[in-house]
N, C-alpha and C positions, 0 to 999 in steps of 0.2 A: 847188396848189389842192386843197382838200379835196373829198370827195364832196358834202358839204352845199352847197358853193358852186356845184356843177354842176346840182343838182336844182331844177327849177322847181316851186314849191308853190302850189296854189290852196287857200285857206281859204274855206269856205262856211258861214256862220252868220248868222242873222237878228239876233243881238244884237251891237251895236257893241262893247260891252265884251268879249265873248268873242272877237271878231275881233282886237281890240287885244291881249288876253292871249296868244292863239295866235301872233300875229305877233311879239310881243316874245319869247316863248319860242323860236320858230324862229330869230330873229335871234341870240339868245344861244347857240344850238346851231351857229351858223355859216352859216345859210341866208341868201342874198342876193337870190334871185329869188322874191319873195312877192307874190301877187296875192290880192285878197279879193273875195268876192261876198256879197250880202245874202240870197240865197235860192237854192234849187235850180235854178230856171229860169235865173237869171242865171249860176249856175255852169255849167250845161249849155251855155249860149251861149258863155261864155268858153272852155270846153273844145273846143267845135266850131270856134271861130275860131283858137284858139292852144292846142294841147294842152300840158298840163303833165305832169310825171313823177309827181307826188304830189298827191292830193286829200285834204284833211282836212275832213270835212263833219259838221255837226251832224245829228241825226236829225229833230227837230221844227222845221219851218220852214213858213212860208206858201208858197203857190203850188206848190211841189214839195218833198217831204221828202227826207231823206238817201237813203232806199232808192230813190226815184224817180230821183234824181241818179245813184246807183250803177247803176241799170238803163240810164240814158241813156249813161253813160260806157262800160259794158260792151257796149252794142249798136252803138257807133260804131267801125268798123274803125281809125280814126285814134287813138282814145283807149283802146281796150279793154285795152291792156297797162299803162295807168297804175296805179300803186299807189293804193289807196283805203283810208283809215282813217276809220272812222265814230266820231263822238263820241256818247256816251250817258250817261245817269245810271247810277249804281252799281246793279248787280243786275238789269238788264233782260235776263234770259236769253233770252226769246223773240225779242227784237230782235237780240241777238247771234247767235243761231242763224240767223235769217232773213238777216241781213247776210252771214254766212259762206256760206250756201247760194247767195246771189246773187253772190258773188265778192269780197267785201270782204277785204282783206289782213290787217286787224287792227282792233281796237277800242280806243279810248282812253276811259276812264271819267272823267266830270267829278265833282268838281273834280280836275284833273290837276296833277302836278308836272312840272318840266322833266325830271327823271330818268325819270319814267314816259313822257313824250313821246319822249325819246331812245330808250328801250327799244322802244316801239311802232314807231318809224321804223327802228331798227336791225334789228328782227326781219324787216323787209322788204328793206332795202338793205344790211345788214351794217354794220360799223363806220363811223361818220361821220368818223373821224379820217383 
């Protein structure tokens, strides 16, 4: 069993198309346990009920943005060690710095490629093979 198969991933994005693209890319990388949420509030509820190993979250979302979700994940003892990758548009340096200060493990710029996603995840977990 590969590392990817053991990692439970939560995708949080308000855009259905983005969730599908992320899920498809993760599946191609060998991930089997993938859950999706439509906004940060739903993502926080899922993490509180059933902690995941990795959260990949968009920044701009209604109800609770990606930084709010990051703060919720980091403040909960049951989820504070979960890896967190924030999705952002190219070149938003202020957001990247803020996310890093708040404990994000990595940033993935949109639009992303499967290779860039693999690199962002492997920077946190090591080789997925």
